[in-house]
C-alpha positions as CSV (number, residue, x, y, z in Angstrom):
1,M,0.0,-0.2,-0.2
2,V,1.2,3.4,-1.0
3,I,0.5,6.4,1.3
4,D,1.2,9.4,-1.0
5,T,2.2,12.9,0.9
6,A,-0.5,14.6,0.9
7,T,-1.8,12.1,3.7
8,Y,1.7,12.1,5.5
9,I,1.2,16.1,6.2
10,A,-2.5,15.5,6.6
11,F,-1.8,13.7,9.6
12,L,1.2,15.1,11.1
13,L,-0.9,18.6,11.1
14,A,-3.8,17.1,12.8
15,M,-1.8,14.8,15.1
16,V,0.5,17.9,16.0
17,R,-3.3,20.0,16.8
18,A,-4.9,16.6,18.5
19,G,-1.7,16.5,20.5
20,A,-1.5,19.7,22.3
21,W,-5.2,19.9,22.4
22,V,-4.9,16.6,24.6
23,A,-2.3,17.6,26.6
24,V,-4.3,20.7,27.8
25,V,-7.8,19.9,27.9
26,P,-9.6,17.8,31.0
27,P,-9.9,15.4,31.5
28,F,-7.5,14.1,29.0
29,N,-4.7,15.8,30.8
30,H,-5.2,14.5,34.1
31,R,-1.8,12.7,35.0
32,S,-3.9,9.5,35.9
33,I,-3.7,8.9,32.1
34,P,-1.0,7.4,31.2
35,V,0.6,9.4,28.1
36,T,0.4,6.7,25.8
37,V,-3.1,6.7,26.4
38,R,-3.6,10.5,25.6
39,A,-1.2,9.7,22.6
40,G,-3.4,7.3,20.9
41,I,-6.2,9.3,21.2
42,A,-4.5,12.1,19.7
43,A,-3.8,9.6,17.0
44,A,-6.8,8.6,16.6
45,L,-8.3,12.1,16.3
46,A,-5.9,13.2,14.1
47,L,-6.7,10.0,11.7
48,S,-10.6,10.6,11.6
49,I,-9.6,14.2,10.1
50,V,-7.1,12.9,7.2
51,P,-9.5,12.7,5.0
52,M,-10.7,16.0,5.2
53,L,-7.5,17.9,5.9
54,K,-6.0,15.6,2.3
55,T,-8.2,17.3,0.3
56,Q,-6.7,20.8,1.1
57,L,-3.8,19.7,0.9
58,A,-3.2,17.3,-2.6
59,S,-3.2,20.5,-4.6
60,M,-0.3,22.5,-2.5
61,T,3.1,22.3,-2.0
62,F,5.3,22.5,1.3
63,D,9.0,23.0,1.2
64,T,10.5,22.8,5.3
65,P,10.0,25.9,6.1
66,T,6.1,26.4,5.2
67,L,5.5,22.6,7.0
68,I,7.5,24.1,10.3
69,G,5.1,27.0,9.9
70,A,1.9,24.8,9.6
71,I,3.4,22.9,12.3
72,A,3.8,25.8,14.7
73,V,0.2,27.2,13.3
74,Q,-1.4,24.0,14.7
75,A,0.1,23.7,17.8
76,L,-1.4,26.9,18.5
77,A,-4.4,26.4,17.6
78,G,-4.8,23.1,20.0
79,V,-3.4,24.8,22.6
80,G,-5.6,27.5,22.4
81,L,-9.0,25.9,22.3
82,G,-7.6,23.9,25.3
83,V,-6.4,26.2,27.5
84,I,-9.9,27.8,27.3
85,V,-12.2,24.7,28.3
86,R,-9.2,24.2,31.1
87,I,-9.8,27.7,32.7
88,L,-13.7,27.4,32.6
89,L,-13.5,23.6,34.0
90,L,-10.9,24.5,36.7
91,A,-13.5,26.7,38.4
92,V,-14.8,23.4,40.1
93,T,-11.1,22.9,41.4
94,S,-11.3,26.5,42.8
95,A,-14.7,26.2,44.6
96,G,-13.1,23.1,46.1
97,S,-10.5,25.9,47.1
98,M,-12.7,27.8,48.6
99,I,-14.4,25.9,51.0
100,D,-11.0,24.5,52.1
101,L,-10.3,28.5,53.4
102,F,-13.8,29.0,55.1
103,G,-13.9,25.9,56.5
104,G,-10.7,25.7,58.2
105,F,-9.1,22.3,56.0
106,T,-6.2,24.7,54.3
107,I,-4.1,23.6,57.8
108,S,-3.6,20.2,55.9
109,A,-2.7,21.4,52.6
110,A,-0.6,18.9,50.8
111,Y,1.3,18.9,47.6
112,D,-1.0,17.3,44.8
113,P,1.2,15.8,41.9
114,F,-1.6,16.2,39.7
115,L,-2.1,20.2,39.4
116,N,2.1,20.5,40.5
117,A,0.1,22.7,43.3
118,Q,-0.4,22.7,47.1
119,S,-4.2,21.8,47.6
120,A,-5.9,20.9,50.4
121,V,-8.7,18.2,51.0
122,W,-11.8,19.8,49.3
123,G,-9.4,21.4,46.3
124,R,-8.2,18.2,45.3
125,F,-11.8,16.0,45.4
126,Y,-13.5,18.5,44.0
127,E,-10.8,18.1,40.9
128,L,-11.1,14.5,41.1
129,L,-14.6,14.6,41.2
130,T,-14.8,16.6,37.6
131,V,-12.9,14.4,35.9
132,V,-15.5,11.5,37.0
133,L,-18.8,13.4,36.2
134,L,-16.8,14.5,33.1
135,F,-16.9,10.6,31.8
136,A,-20.2,10.7,33.6
137,I,-21.8,12.7,31.9
138,N,-20.5,12.1,28.6
139,G,-18.7,15.9,28.5
140,H,-15.5,14.4,27.3
141,I,-17.7,13.3,24.1
142,L,-19.0,17.0,23.5
143,L,-15.3,18.2,24.0
144,V,-14.3,15.9,21.2
145,H,-17.0,16.9,19.0
146,G,-16.7,20.8,19.5
147,F,-12.7,20.2,18.6
148,L,-13.5,18.3,15.7
149,A,-15.8,20.8,14.6
150,S,-12.5,23.2,14.8
151,F,-11.0,21.5,12.0
152,D,-14.0,22.8,9.5
153,A,-13.4,26.5,10.3
154,L,-9.4,26.0,11.2
155,P,-8.4,23.5,8.9
156,L,-5.0,24.9,8.3
157,R,-4.6,28.3,9.9
158,A,-4.3,29.5,13.5
159,P,-7.3,31.5,15.0
160,A,-7.5,35.2,15.0
161,I,-5.3,36.8,17.7
162,G,-8.2,39.2,18.9
163,L,-10.6,36.1,18.7
164,L,-8.2,34.3,21.0
165,S,-7.6,37.3,23.4
166,K,-11.3,37.9,23.6
167,G,-12.3,34.2,24.6
168,M,-9.0,33.9,27.0
169,L,-10.5,37.1,28.7
170,D,-14.3,36.0,28.8
171,A,-13.6,32.5,30.0
172,V,-11.3,34.0,33.2
173,T,-14.5,36.0,33.5
174,A,-16.5,33.2,33.6
175,Y,-14.1,31.4,35.5
176,F,-14.2,33.9,38.5
177,G,-18.1,33.7,38.5
178,A,-18.5,29.9,38.0
179,A,-16.1,29.3,41.0
180,L,-18.0,31.7,43.2
181,E,-21.5,30.5,42.2
182,I,-20.4,27.3,42.6
183,A,-19.0,27.4,46.3
184,A,-21.0,30.6,47.4
185,P,-23.8,28.9,49.3
186,L,-20.9,27.0,51.3
187,L,-19.2,30.0,51.6
188,V,-21.9,32.3,53.3
189,V,-22.7,29.7,55.8
190,L,-19.4,28.7,56.9
191,F,-18.4,32.8,57.0
192,L,-21.6,33.4,59.5
193,A,-20.7,30.0,61.4
194,Q,-17.4,31.6,62.1
195,I,-19.1,34.9,63.1
196,I,-21.5,33.1,65.2
197,L,-18.2,31.2,66.9
198,G,-16.4,34.4,67.4
199,L,-19.6,36.5,68.9
200,V,-19.6,33.1,71.4
201,S,-16.2,33.6,72.5
202,R,-16.7,37.0,73.3
203,A,-19.7,36.7,75.2
204,A,-18.7,33.7,76.9
205,P,-14.6,34.2,77.6
206,A,-14.3,31.6,79.6
207,M,-15.3,29.2,77.0
208,N,-12.7,27.6,75.2
209,V,-14.5,28.1,72.1
210,L,-10.7,27.4,70.0
211,S,-11.2,23.9,71.0
212,I,-14.5,23.0,69.3
213,S,-14.2,25.6,66.6
214,F,-12.4,22.8,64.0
215,P,-14.6,19.9,64.8
216,F,-17.6,22.2,64.0
217,M,-16.4,23.6,61.5
218,I,-14.9,20.3,59.7
219,L,-18.6,18.7,60.3
220,L,-20.5,21.7,58.8
221,T,-18.3,21.4,55.8
222,L,-19.1,17.7,55.3
223,L,-22.8,18.5,55.9
224,L,-22.9,21.5,53.5
225,A,-20.8,19.7,50.7
226,G,-22.6,16.6,50.9
227,I,-25.5,18.4,49.9
228,A,-24.2,20.5,47.5
229,I,-22.6,17.5,45.8
230,P,-25.8,16.4,43.5
231,L,-25.5,19.4,42.4
232,L,-22.4,20.0,40.3
233,P,-22.9,17.8,37.7
234,N,-25.6,20.3,36.3
235,A,-23.0,23.0,37.1
236,I,-20.0,21.2,35.0
237,G,-22.6,20.5,32.2
238,S,-22.7,24.1,31.9
239,L,-19.1,24.9,32.1
240,V,-18.5,22.1,29.4
241,H,-21.4,24.1,27.0
242,Q,-19.4,27.2,28.1
243,G,-16.4,25.7,26.7
244,L,-17.6,24.3,23.4
245,R,-19.3,28.1,22.2
246,A,-15.7,29.2,23.5
247,M,-13.9,27.2,20.8
248,A,-16.6,27.7,18.3
249,T,-16.2,31.7,18.6
250,I,-12.3,31.3,18.5
251,S,-13.0,28.9,15.4
252,H,-14.4,31.6,13.4
C-alpha cells in the first residue's frame, strides 16, 4: 500500500493540533491517564480528520519552512482551544479551594501531583470529581465533537489573535463567576458560622471556643458539601457547554 505525501502531512498537522489539545484539556490531561493513552487518543482524533485535510492539501506544496510554520500554527490552535476549556473547568477545583479556606481545611494542605501545586482536601476532591463527572455525563464526548468541529472552520490556519484573546478573557471572567457560584452557598454559611463562633467567644470568654471550632467547622463543611455535591453535574455540564461555545467562537 502506497501512502502519498499529502496523507502524511495531513496526519502530521492533525496530530500536532490534537496532541496539543489533549495535553491541555480536561479530562484527557489528567496525570492519572498514561501518556501512551493520551497519545493514542490524539492519534485517533488525527486519523478521523485526515480525509478532510488531505483534500485541501492535495493541491498545495510544502517546503521545510512552510511545513514548520504550519506545525507551529496547528500547535497554537490546539493549545488555544484547550486552554479556554481548561480555565472554565478549573472553576470547580477553585470552588473546592475556597471551601478549604473558609472551612479551615487549608491547615492540611499537601502537594497535589495532578496540579503540581499545594492543594487541600476539598480542592483535590473537587478536581477528581470533575474528571469522574466529565466521563459520567459524556462531557468528554461533547468536547471531542467541539474539537473536531474546529477543523471545519480552522483547517490549516491559526485562530485570529483578537478572537483568541477575547475568548481567554471571557473564559477567565466565567471562571471566577462559576467558582463563586458553585462555592457561594457553602461560603456564606461557613462565614456566618465563623461570626457566630466569634460572638460566642466574646459572650463567654471562659468557654474554649477554639477547641470546638475546628471539629464544628469540619462537621459543618462535610454536611454542606454533601448537600451541594448533587448539584455539581449540572454545573460541570454548563461549563462544558460554555467551553464548546468558546471553541466555536474562536474557530470562526
